[in-house]
Structures are given as C-alpha cells and as structure tokens.
ROFIPA-912640 format. One line per field, with one value per residue (C-alpha): y, z, x; residue number from 1. Coordinates in Angstrom, 3 decimals, decimal comma, m for minus. Each point is the difference from the previous one (the first is absolute). Layout:
<martors>
y [Y	...];
z [Z	...];
x [X	...];
k [NUM	...];
</martors>
This chain:
<martors>
y [1,909	m1,228	m3,626	0,473	0,667	m2,740	m2,712	m2,291	m0,137	m0,936	m3,544	m1,964	m3,527	m1,060	m2,510	1,580	3,721	2,331	2,809	3,218	2,005	2,360	m2,975	0,305	m3,310	m1,092	m1,712	m3,484	m2,071	1,079	m1,287	2,670	1,078	2,174	3,755	1,319	3,495	2,277	3,349	m0,517	m3,581	1,060	1,391	m2,766	m3,303	m2,962	m1,234	m3,648	m1,659	m1,461	m2,316	m1,438	m1,786	3,289	1,052	m2,141	2,739	2,301	0,283	0,895	3,629	m0,469	m1,518	2,314	0,066	0,475	2,712	2,961	m1,636	m3,152	1,945	1,950	m2,694	m0,357	3,148	2,820	0,988	2,010	3,613	0,963	0,514	m3,187	m2,013	0,970	m0,113	m3,659	m0,727	1,715	m2,327	m2,985	1,231	0,257	m3,766	m1,109	0,655	m1,115	3,247	3,472	3,191	2,701	3,144	0,336	3,743	2,409	0,753	3,533	0,249	m1,202	m3,647	m2,682	m2,666	m2,964	m3,272	m3,133	m2,162	m3,640	m2,290	m2,859	1,934	3,237	2,093	3,723	1,314	m0,939	m1,093	m2,293	m1,433	m0,795	m1,825	m2,829	m0,850	m0,576	1,394	2,965	0,641	3,578	0,151	3,343	0,605	3,119	1,597	0,734	0,208	m0,948	m3,294	m1,028	m3,804	m0,533	1,953	m2,172	m3,220	0,956	0,827	m3,444	m1,699	1,839	m0,933	m3,671	0,148	1,518	m1,393	m3,001	m2,952	1,627	1,200	m2,459	2,234	2,180	m2,894	0,493	3,428	3,534	2,092	3,774	1,172	3,501	m0,084	3,387	1,599	2,972	1,005	3,409	m1,369	m2,852	2,538	1,603	m2,824	m0,275	m2,601	1,853	m0,674	m2,698	m0,560	m3,066	m1,844	m2,298	1,156	0,855	2,307	3,039	0,246	2,398	2,143	m1,080	2,841	1,776	3,225	1,772	m2,009	m2,096	m3,653	m1,845	m2,863	2,402	1,561	m2,604	1,370	3,727	m0,361	3,356	m1,021	0,201	m3,363	m1,590	1,508	m1,600	m3,366	0,062	0,856	m2,973	m2,328	1,147	m0,265	m3,291	m1,758	m2,348	m3,034	0,082	2,946	m0,445	2,844	m0,757	1,552	m0,542	0,101	1,973	m1,247	m3,105	m2,865	m3,468	m3,017	0,667	1,636	0,364	0,936	0,866	0,683	1,264	0,889	m1,745	m2,322	2,620	2,503	0,934	m2,738	m3,259	m2,234	1,441	m0,559	m3,663	m0,459	1,791	m1,901	m3,471	m0,161	2,723	0,029	m3,783	m0,107	3,026	m1,015	m3,520	1,338	2,536	m2,691	m2,390	2,700	0,553	3,014	0,372	1,495	1,364	2,282	3,725	0,739	2,875	m0,454	1,469	1,003	m0,011	m0,426	m2,974	m2,572	m2,091	2,654	m1,260	1,143	2,312	m1,236	2,943	0,881	2,891	2,884	1,205	2,431	m3,048	m2,166	m3,191	1,830	1,798	m3,278	m1,445	2,963	m0,170	m3,824	m0,291	m2,737	1,834	m1,475	2,043	m1,526	1,053	m1,421	0,108	3,047	m1,737	m2,725	0,845	1,452	m3,159	m2,194	2,402	0,348	m3,764	m0,541	2,540	m1,702	m3,354	1,542	1,756	m3,104	m2,129	2,622	m0,210	m3,798	0,008	2,669	m1,677	m3,275	1,502	3,014	m1,278	m0,339	3,383	1,798	m1,730	1,277	3,539	m0,097	m1,238	2,939	2,619	m0,864	m0,899	3,419	m0,626	1,928	0,842	1,340	0,410	3,325	m0,468	m2,999	m0,900	m2,207	m3,530	m2,804	m2,614	m3,606	m1,383	0,903	0,068	m2,247	2,788	m0,683	2,756	0,921	m0,037	3,311	1,607	3,395	2,361	3,370	2,652	2,562	2,217	0,027	m1,432	m2,466	m3,734	m0,825	m3,288	m1,819	m2,725	m2,943	m1,463	m3,352	m1,524	m0,501	m1,282	1,953	m2,447	1,010	3,752	1,910	1,803	3,180	1,167	2,746	m2,515	1,046	2,252	3,424	2,746	m1,513	1,597	m1,212	m0,002	2,904	m0,518	3,135	3,121	3,476	2,519	3,678	1,203	2,634	m2,786	m0,549	m1,177	m2,762	m1,049	m0,046	m2,065	m2,598	m0,012	m0,708	m3,088	m1,189	0,277	0,243	3,045	1,902	3,652	1,383	1,848	1,694	1,239	m2,962	m0,035	m2,956	m1,326	m0,891	m0,308	2,552	m0,103	2,863	0,158	1,415	0,227	m0,054	m0,941	1,182	m1,604	2,038	m0,303	m0,748	m3,643	m0,989	3,532	0,378	1,100	m2,931	0,413	m2,248	0,907	m1,387	m0,852	m0,146	m0,847	1,690	m0,366	3,070	1,049	1,889	1,337	m1,261	2,394	m0,784	m1,530	m1,874	m3,277	m3,252	m3,012	m3,287	m2,386	m3,108	0,019	m1,846	2,966	0,775	m1,168	2,248	2,928	m0,625	m0,004	3,241	1,794	m1,112	2,728	m2,407	m2,170	0,647	0,382	1,957	3,069	2,001	m1,251	0,732	3,656	0,292	1,530	2,155	3,240	m1,294	0,458	3,736	2,502	3,038	1,906	1,365	2,108	2,882	m0,064	3,113	m1,890	m3,427	1,347	1,377	m2,946	m2,437	1,846	m0,063	m3,745	m0,800	2,040	m1,743	m3,576	m1,282	m3,326	1,877	1,612	m3,447	m1,199	3,057	m0,530	m3,609	1,124	2,422	m2,945	m0,534	2,262	0,378	1,048	2,315	1,783	0,561	3,063	m0,750	m3,582	1,216	2,476	m2,582	m2,397	2,382	0,892	m3,687	m0,372	3,111	0,170	2,101	m2,841	m1,645	m3,071	m1,639	0,374	m3,430	m1,718	m2,667	0,973	m3,599	m1,467	m3,640	m1,585	m2,982];
z [m20,649	3,145	m0,839	m3,563	1,209	2,643	m1,887	m0,848	3,616	1,585	1,315	m2,938	m1,270	m2,179	m1,839	m0,086	m0,393	m2,089	m2,040	m0,918	m3,139	1,794	1,281	3,602	1,840	2,090	3,185	0,516	2,223	2,701	m1,688	m0,455	m3,409	m0,733	m0,310	m3,474	m0,075	1,992	m1,703	m0,719	m1,299	m3,600	0,753	2,371	m0,950	m0,513	3,143	0,855	1,098	3,472	2,214	3,258	3,064	1,897	m1,978	2,509	2,553	m1,811	1,033	m2,375	m0,523	1,731	3,139	2,932	0,986	m3,439	0,042	m2,371	m2,180	m0,292	m0,378	m3,003	m2,262	1,442	m1,779	2,472	3,388	2,420	0,994	3,454	1,330	m1,616	1,362	3,606	m0,187	m1,024	2,619	2,730	m0,712	0,221	3,270	1,472	m0,493	2,228	3,035	m1,936	m1,950	1,322	m1,918	1,091	m1,702	m0,442	m0,483	m2,560	m3,433	m1,159	m1,492	3,231	m0,753	2,617	m0,829	1,407	1,200	0,675	2,900	m0,488	3,000	1,533	3,286	m1,540	1,125	m0,583	1,328	m0,326	3,627	m0,429	m3,223	1,569	2,876	m2,301	m0,754	m3,710	m2,844	m1,813	m3,747	m1,228	m3,562	m1,748	m3,335	m2,093	0,924	m3,728	m0,021	m3,632	0,890	2,187	m0,301	3,692	1,073	m1,863	0,876	3,669	0,039	m1,416	2,502	2,982	m1,256	m0,126	3,461	1,498	m2,141	m1,645	1,138	0,520	3,590	0,988	m1,765	3,126	2,369	m0,204	m1,576	m0,002	m3,094	m0,117	m3,293	m1,481	m3,036	m1,335	1,091	m2,388	0,585	m1,701	m3,163	0,042	m0,550	m2,933	m1,988	m3,714	m2,772	m1,549	2,810	m0,364	m3,740	0,263	2,368	m0,858	2,469	2,152	m2,092	2,179	1,668	2,545	m0,379	0,648	2,309	2,966	m0,120	0,493	m2,887	2,214	m0,784	3,277	m1,090	m0,199	3,367	2,652	0,959	m0,150	1,131	m1,368	m0,801	2,755	m1,151	0,452	3,448	1,001	m1,388	1,801	3,229	m0,570	m0,602	3,228	1,943	m1,331	m0,475	m2,882	m0,629	m3,778	m2,290	m3,467	m2,528	m3,006	m3,391	m3,724	m2,442	m3,084	m2,673	m2,124	m0,765	1,462	1,319	3,759	1,537	3,667	0,646	3,385	1,701	3,108	1,334	m1,355	2,006	0,151	1,640	3,639	0,790	m1,143	2,419	m1,259	m3,565	0,728	1,453	m2,943	m2,599	1,558	1,800	m1,262	m3,763	m0,568	1,920	m1,771	m3,484	0,511	0,945	m2,843	m2,493	1,373	m0,534	m3,649	0,332	m1,177	2,806	m0,379	1,479	m0,705	m3,668	m1,266	m3,499	m0,792	m3,431	m0,683	m3,722	0,358	2,630	m0,757	1,675	3,281	3,237	2,847	3,594	2,062	3,296	1,145	2,234	2,976	m2,086	m1,146	2,173	m0,297	0,388	3,044	1,470	m0,430	1,841	2,945	0,108	m0,892	m2,644	m2,873	m3,178	m3,129	m2,159	m3,643	m1,906	m3,764	m1,446	m3,283	1,742	0,413	3,304	0,926	m0,308	2,013	2,810	0,304	0,006	2,797	1,980	m0,289	1,095	3,017	1,118	m0,386	1,938	2,962	m0,002	m0,369	2,628	2,367	m0,354	0,130	2,266	2,397	m2,811	m1,428	3,323	0,754	m3,306	0,774	3,430	m1,506	m2,412	2,548	2,417	m2,443	m0,005	m2,863	0,451	m3,717	m1,945	m3,766	m1,227	m3,761	m2,313	m3,330	m2,681	m0,744	m2,193	2,261	m0,050	m0,673	m3,136	m0,463	m2,138	m0,807	m0,892	m2,524	m2,950	m3,527	m1,809	m3,127	m0,664	m2,513	m1,108	1,061	m2,540	2,973	1,951	m2,556	2,628	0,226	2,209	1,624	m1,183	2,455	m1,654	2,985	m0,556	2,942	m0,495	2,365	0,044	1,615	2,369	m0,444	1,650	3,229	1,102	3,595	2,173	2,444	0,438	2,971	m1,005	2,675	3,481	3,446	3,438	2,454	2,460	3,548	m0,241	m1,978	1,467	m1,688	1,076	1,232	m2,740	m2,563	1,352	m3,287	m0,246	3,595	m0,533	m3,167	1,855	2,745	m2,574	m1,036	3,602	0,589	3,721	1,170	3,139	0,595	1,796	3,123	0,588	m2,373	m0,789	m1,235	m2,284	m2,433	m3,153	m3,769	m2,420	m3,771	m2,038	m3,256	m3,295	m3,679	0,576	m3,052	0,093	m2,148	m3,064	0,625	2,771	0,953	2,243	1,329	0,911	m1,447	0,587	0,581	0,192	1,120	0,646	3,670	2,083	3,691	2,629	3,769	2,011	3,602	0,418	2,655	m0,714	1,213	2,168	m2,082	m2,339	m0,985	0,446	m2,123	1,175	m2,942	2,174	m0,274	m2,306	m2,384	0,276	m3,549	m1,344	1,946	m1,617	m3,527	0,762	1,586	m1,971	m2,650	m2,747	0,378	m3,051	2,224	2,772	1,201	m1,221	m3,571	0,230	0,660	3,730	0,580	m3,129	1,977	1,015	m3,622	0,056	0,718	1,801	0,986	m2,421	0,033	m2,334	m2,179	1,674	3,318	m1,115	m1,813	3,129	2,019	m2,404	0,172	3,796	0,038	m2,333	2,095	3,227	m1,343	m2,260	m0,435	m1,433	m2,525	m1,038	m0,382	m2,080	m2,259	m0,500	m0,836	m2,628	m1,987	m1,090	m3,048	0,238	3,648	m0,666	m2,775	2,156	2,310	1,832	0,720	1,361	2,365	1,043	0,840	2,672	1,280	0,534	2,122	2,045	3,378	m1,685	m2,124	0,995	1,965	m0,558	m3,788	m1,632	3,373	0,548	3,310	1,014	1,747	0,638	3,178	m0,451];
x [m33,300	1,755	m0,821	1,094	3,545	m0,059	m1,820	2,892	1,152	m3,328	m0,318	m1,298	m0,175	2,875	m2,182	m3,444	m0,727	m2,095	1,503	m1,774	0,522	2,370	2,087	m1,165	m0,006	m2,974	1,199	m1,423	2,322	2,461	3,157	2,697	1,228	2,979	m0,524	0,729	m1,437	2,311	0,308	3,706	m0,274	0,548	3,470	1,170	1,660	m2,363	m1,754	0,546	m3,222	0,336	m2,025	1,204	m1,290	0,047	m3,088	m1,916	0,714	m2,429	m3,623	m2,808	m0,901	m3,355	1,529	m0,858	3,675	1,478	2,641	m0,445	2,676	m2,149	m3,245	1,283	1,366	3,521	1,141	m0,502	1,365	m2,150	0,553	1,282	m3,546	m1,323	2,927	m0,537	m3,789	0,325	2,673	m2,015	m2,920	2,335	1,490	m3,509	m0,416	2,868	2,165	3,082	0,411	0,751	0,722	2,460	1,251	3,745	m0,508	m1,353	1,386	0,874	m3,517	m1,600	m0,808	0,588	2,554	m1,922	1,474	m2,046	1,208	m0,993	0,556	m1,921	m0,079	m1,299	2,979	m0,389	3,334	3,673	0,056	m3,002	1,404	3,368	m1,692	m1,132	3,632	m0,578	2,062	m1,538	0,077	m0,416	m1,351	m0,297	m1,669	0,062	3,324	m0,262	m3,747	m0,510	1,649	m2,889	m0,200	0,698	m3,064	m2,492	1,828	0,091	m3,705	m0,815	2,308	m1,506	m3,467	0,962	1,555	m3,149	m2,847	1,661	2,055	3,414	m0,275	2,733	2,538	m0,077	0,674	3,760	0,510	m1,415	m0,684	0,460	m1,512	0,279	m2,330	1,131	3,268	0,159	m3,617	0,019	1,612	m2,545	m2,770	1,803	m1,495	m0,670	0,017	2,941	2,503	2,689	m0,199	2,282	m2,331	m2,903	m2,637	m1,796	m2,164	0,725	3,398	1,453	3,087	3,597	1,045	m1,576	m1,996	3,361	1,499	2,277	0,689	m0,543	2,227	2,925	m0,790	0,774	3,428	m0,739	m3,642	m1,140	m3,578	m2,597	m1,353	3,447	0,407	m3,319	1,123	3,344	m1,794	m2,310	2,954	1,624	m3,242	m1,412	3,368	m0,868	2,184	m0,477	m0,742	m1,557	m0,130	m2,252	0,853	m0,592	2,930	0,815	2,389	0,245	m2,389	0,540	m1,899	0,278	m3,057	1,106	3,618	1,437	3,310	1,756	3,445	3,095	2,295	2,762	m2,362	m0,466	m2,535	1,631	m1,941	m3,296	1,171	0,659	m3,476	m1,611	2,005	0,048	m3,359	m2,324	0,588	m0,330	m3,295	m1,488	1,122	m1,355	m3,432	m0,082	0,967	m2,617	m2,638	0,939	2,300	3,590	2,109	3,500	2,599	0,036	0,660	2,157	1,381	3,409	m1,335	m3,753	0,691	2,372	m0,948	3,093	2,184	m1,390	m1,573	0,931	m0,002	m1,224	1,686	m2,216	1,012	m2,114	m2,048	m2,004	m2,235	2,065	3,319	m1,365	m1,217	3,483	1,546	m2,406	m0,096	m3,662	m0,345	m1,674	m1,442	m0,546	m2,736	0,055	m2,953	0,386	m1,728	m0,877	m1,987	m3,721	m1,152	m1,927	3,069	2,158	m2,550	m0,414	3,757	0,344	m2,769	1,779	3,283	m1,511	m1,861	3,131	1,962	m2,378	0,341	3,782	0,656	m2,443	1,871	3,489	m0,324	2,671	2,566	m0,971	0,297	3,283	1,416	m1,158	1,650	3,270	0,044	m1,048	2,778	2,764	1,734	2,484	3,246	0,224	m2,985	m0,178	m1,361	0,305	0,234	1,573	m1,555	1,128	m1,306	m1,550	1,184	m3,466	m1,958	m3,769	m2,188	m2,424	m3,635	m0,443	m2,180	1,353	0,346	1,287	1,546	m1,586	1,216	m2,464	m1,162	m0,879	3,286	2,420	1,238	m0,421	m2,981	m0,979	m3,113	m0,984	m1,739	m1,872	1,775	1,906	3,737	2,679	3,264	2,477	2,783	m0,207	2,866	m0,897	1,773	m0,241	1,487	1,413	3,655	0,753	1,347	0,093	0,077	0,141	0,958	m2,880	0,246	m1,197	m2,165	m0,857	m0,507	m2,293	0,043	m3,413	m0,404	m0,545	m3,494	m1,509	2,608	m0,594	m3,752	0,336	2,083	m2,618	m2,720	1,967	m0,101	3,758	0,756	1,945	0,975	0,909	3,027	m1,069	3,376	2,716	2,260	3,598	0,713	2,581	m1,949	0,369	m1,441	m0,405	1,427	m1,950	1,225	m0,907	m3,765	m2,049	m3,611	m2,665	m0,837	m3,724	m2,440	m0,454	m2,886	m0,337	3,668	3,322	2,306	3,725	3,042	3,512	3,456	0,472	3,167	m0,216	2,196	0,283	m0,977	m0,525	m3,252	m2,336	m3,509	m2,702	m3,010	m2,785	2,336	m1,640	1,907	m0,940	1,478	0,466	m0,410	m3,774	m2,436	m0,123	3,698	0,757	m2,758	1,474	3,390	m1,475	m1,852	2,966	3,066	0,479	1,109	m3,111	m2,235	m3,060	1,675	m1,806	2,993	m0,420	m3,742	0,836	m0,687	3,461	0,348	0,646	3,451	1,103	m0,763	2,778	m1,355	3,175	2,600	3,165	0,818	3,096	1,419	m0,042	1,168	3,105	1,723	m1,357	1,661	3,293	m0,122	m0,822	2,926	2,405	m1,038	m0,106	2,818	m1,840	m2,967	2,370	1,189	m3,597	m0,872	3,016	m1,129	m3,543	1,346	1,345	m3,605	m0,228	m3,769	0,249	2,916	m1,936	m3,087	0,349	m3,242	1,057	3,351	m1,627	m2,623	2,855	1,228	m3,466	m0,823	3,138	m0,604	m1,791	m2,709	m1,324	m3,321	1,051	m3,396	m0,037	m0,514	0,381	m2,649	m1,635	m0,777	3,044	0,890	1,265	2,301];
k [1	2	3	4	5	6	7	8	9	10	11	12	13	14	15	16	17	18	19	20	21	22	23	24	25	26	27	28	29	30	31	32	33	34	35	36	37	38	39	40	41	42	43	44	45	46	47	48	49	50	51	52	53	54	55	56	57	58	59	60	61	62	63	64	65	66	67	68	69	70	71	72	73	74	75	76	77	78	79	80	81	82	83	84	85	86	87	88	89	90	91	92	93	94	95	96	97	98	99	100	101	102	103	104	105	106	107	108	109	110	111	112	113	114	115	116	117	118	119	120	121	122	123	124	125	126	127	128	129	130	131	132	133	134	135	136	137	138	139	140	141	142	143	144	145	146	147	148	149	150	151	152	153	154	155	156	157	158	159	160	161	162	163	164	165	166	167	168	169	170	171	172	173	174	175	176	177	178	179	180	181	182	183	184	185	186	187	188	189	190	191	192	193	194	195	196	197	198	199	200	201	202	203	204	205	206	207	208	209	210	211	212	213	214	215	216	217	218	219	220	221	222	223	224	225	226	227	228	229	230	231	232	233	234	235	236	237	238	239	240	241	242	243	244	245	246	247	248	249	250	251	252	253	254	255	256	257	258	259	260	261	262	263	264	265	266	267	268	269	270	271	272	273	274	275	276	277	278	279	280	281	282	283	284	285	286	287	288	289	290	291	292	293	294	295	296	297	298	299	300	301	302	303	304	305	306	307	308	309	310	311	312	313	314	315	316	317	318	319	320	321	322	323	324	325	326	327	328	329	330	331	332	333	334	335	336	337	338	339	340	341	342	343	344	345	346	347	348	349	350	351	352	353	354	355	356	357	358	359	360	361	362	363	364	365	366	367	368	369	370	371	372	373	374	375	376	377	378	379	380	381	382	383	384	385	386	387	388	389	390	391	392	393	394	395	396	397	398	399	400	401	402	403	404	405	406	407	408	409	410	411	412	413	414	415	416	417	418	419	420	421	422	423	424	425	426	427	428	429	430	431	432	433	434	435	436	437	438	439	440	441	442	443	444	445	446	447	448	449	450	451	452	453	454	455	456	457	458	459	460	461	462	463	464	465	466	467	468	469	470	471	472	473	474	475	476	477	478	479	480	481	482	483	484	485	486	487	488	489	490	491	492	493	494	495	496	497	498	499	500	501	502	503	504	505	506	507	508	509	510	511	512	513	514	515	516	517	518	519	520	521	522	523	524	525	526	527	528	529	530	531	532	533	534	535	536	537	538	539	540	541	542	543	544	545	546	547	548	549	550	551	552	553	554	555	556	557	558	559	560	561	562	563	564	565	566	567	568	569	570	571	572	573	574	575	576	577	578	579	580	581	582	583	584	585	586	587	588	589	590	591	592	593	594	595	596	597	598	599	600	601	602	603	604	605	606	607	608	609	610	611	612	613	614	615];
</martors>
C-alpha cells in the first residue's frame, strides 16, 4: 500500500514506463517526474509541472549515498532518528564534519548542529581560528516547513562524497537540520493542508505550543534560548532561516528577504541587496527556478490591490537579526510547489550562498562592523505605512472568483496559468512613527531577575553596581494600560501611554547597568523601551507594576482631602478646574481617588517603569 500512495513520485522515465491496472508506475529510468499524489492534491490549486537543471543534483534511489528524500521518490522527509542516523554515517566518512548539541528540547531531544569546515573545527574557538566567514542555516523552526533539512543533507553529501568540497575553502557552514525537534516528531500526512508535500509533515509550534518565529525577542522557549546561546557562542556572519509560505498562488518558487534600508543595519542591507541578492537570483534562475522577494498580498482575493513590504520586528528571525546586526535571510519557498522543486531550490540557494559569502566575506564583515558600531542617536520604535515609489511587476497566476455555496463568499480559484501583473502598488511600513533618543545606559533593579536573565540570554553585556549609587536619571510614568483580551504566545501583552520625567534616585546594590554603546546596544533599546512593540514590557514581563495593592477607605480620605485643601490653595484651584469635567464631577469615587493620588499615602511606584534611563 505504501507504494500505491507514492507511485507517481518515484523516479521514472518520462518517455517509457509500464502502467498497472491500479495506475501504479513501474520505475525504469532515473529521470525525475513531478509528484501528483499528495493526499491533499484534490483540494489544492493545479500543480504546474516543473523541470530544471537543478534536477541534476539528485542521485538515484539506489545510490549508496542517496538521502532518505532521494531514496523514497522525492516525496518524503525522514524522521528525527532517520535524519541523524544518515548524517552520523556521513560524518564518519570525513574529518570535515562535526556534530554538536545546542541543548535538549523540553521533551529531551538534542537540537543537533553540524559544523562543516575544511579544518574539521569542533568548537567556536577552533572555527574562528580559520578566519573564514560562517553561515548558520537552520531548518524546521516551523518543522512542517522542512525543505532546508533535506536540501542541507544533499549539500553536505556532495561536499563530503561529491565534488563540492571547495565550498568550504573560503566559508564555514553551521547547519541545524531540525530546530523545533519535538514538533518535528508530531508528524502526520494531515498537517499543513496548504502545502504540497512532503507526505508527512511536522507541527508548526513547539511541544508547549509556542511559535519559535515569534519568540526571538522574548525568548520564552527553551529551544530559542539554546539557539540564542549558539548565536552568541559561534558568532555566525550570516543567518538563514528556511520556511515554506502559506497564501496565494504565483510563479515564484523560492522567495527570500531581510531587513529594510530604514532598519538598524543599513550597511548589511546594502550588502544583501546589492551583492547577495543578484548573485543568488542569478544562480537560481540559471538552475531553472524563479526567485523573488518575500510575497505578502494586501488582499488574497484581489492581487491588483498590490503587495505589502514587510518591515519585521525583533520577534521574527529577520527582524531580530536586524536589531542585533546579524544579516539574516528569511527563505519562504512556495507551499504550492512540489516538495522536490522546493528542496532543489533551497539546495541551489545554500550552495550559492557559500560561494558568495566565501568570495565576499571581507565586504560582509565590514558591513556588519559598520552597523554594530554605528550607535544612531535616534531610534525608531514604531512605523507607519506608505506606498512605495517603485511598483512590482508580479509574476502571478491567473484566477477567477466564484461564489461559494459553502461559505456564501467569493472564493479564489487559481487556474494554474501564468499571468504577469504589471506595476502593482507596494505598501510598506517605512515611515518613522515613535522615536526615542539613545540613552547612554539603562539601570534595572535587581528584583527584576527574570528580565535581567532574559537580556543575558540575548548576549547583552551588563555590569552590576557594587555600592548604592545616587544618580539623576529619567523614568517613564505609564498610564492607560491596555491588556490583550486573550493569550498570545503564552503571554498577556500590554501597551501603555508613556511620559518621561527626570528624577533623582538611589540605586541599590545589585542594580544592573546596560551601556548602549555595545554591539547589542540597539537590541537592548528595543527590548527596554516601553513603547517598542517587542519590548519586554509589552510582552508582559513587567505586568505587576500595573497592580494597585494599597488602598484608602472613604472615611479616611474625606478628612484627608479637606486637610489637603486647607493647607494648599493651589490644590484647591486644581480641584476646581477638575470639577469642570462633568463626568469627573459626577463620579464620587473618581473625586476621592484624585485626592488619594496626590497624597503622600499613594504608592509612589504604581505605574512607574522600574527601568530608568541615563542621558
């Protein structure tokens, strides 16, 4: 029965094959043919048959070094155990590959990383000695989107067994085949209904139901904490995060993107846009693929409305890379392209990346250094949308709208026919909105240990005060907190209005000082400024400051208010002014609270952000 489901994806001759009564195909020649028998094919848009030069990268199923993907008809991806059993055998053949664990998952699985270097380095210190740029490639952050794993296995095979060993002459490869390892093993043919293969796919979120590509800033997941530690320890020069899209149909099979020019790493952007992208797109095109930039339609039912240019925040891999000045590429292969095509496109992109980085490592590292030590005096926390000057000649697929008898709405029916949509408008959040002046330092009281530890996980440098220290600093007073109505990624998010005031304060022993003139200073600012969408405050790390724990009874506040008015004529004037507000005047509780808030009995720390800024 297994071969009955896989038959149409097995390597067969396009011109000469035998067909049985049940439509199974007998393999005869090792020429690839498109897969047509995924379980969800009947409900997906038409598949476009594809053949490209990159098919020459495949070896026959009976080759002793065929990957499980190649052995099983280009439709399946191996389990966790099968993946590392195959990789272990490959590692035994060479001194160029080493395997290290980044740490264990919540369910106890190792998150393995393969170090590929011509010198056989097995530690960060040994790797850095060879002086070459290092590329960190992770697959399976969403483990159903696993193309990078199978592509990376093929590429490592060809480096060790084939003729591509020279790729390591000028660059190192750090390869994480499966990032979300527990979710990878929650595998079934019924995951990711919008995706054309592999047959069995892992789950999107971790065993604790956290989305790792929403976790970079808050770093709640154990898996993410291991990855951030690895980034700090191994210090890659380029970070690649391999995904598969959802959404609309189009001609592009490999799309990829990175930070925008208005972000925190403009020199890295210029290298990626002017040097990296042209080289990668040229190689993908030469191998029969159709590369493009990341695709997000403004309206999935009307392509003519245009596209959205994404400027990601640090909760995402590429937004996080921008904040910490690590050039980061988000690959989004097209989910409606068959698994074979996506894997081969990823292989081509990874191989071309090794070549390009090897040739241009000096330029890449120079760009990183420029960004790390730029220290802009104004940082943008939030952005507004604007139509971009340049439109997009979009290589789409034609479609029609039909009214659904099921939903009653118009639904898109993709035809499978290519169509060019010229000069589509592009909207992007590229206009600065909330901006802050760069402080020289932040100070965090020692009782906020979870915040301090989270910053330490990111690799942000800090020192502790060894004696009580009197300082003039600025502190945010927060008001009108708005809490999310439901849980998001395991947390109750909050936003608030923020007003900054100068104060003199005595900082206790153990207070942590974070100097912003450090390579990760910009990241620290985005994590500590309360109006930053991915600040630790907005992720709920400081929610207790919004809780009032001391109150005053009416019988006490009435005489207190009378006493305060008698002693302070200016307070009487302010109260008279407040009474002009009819809503306030008609609310006895609000009137009494007005006096309590101005009395020495009120909690001086209520809604005060405990992290202070030094000018």
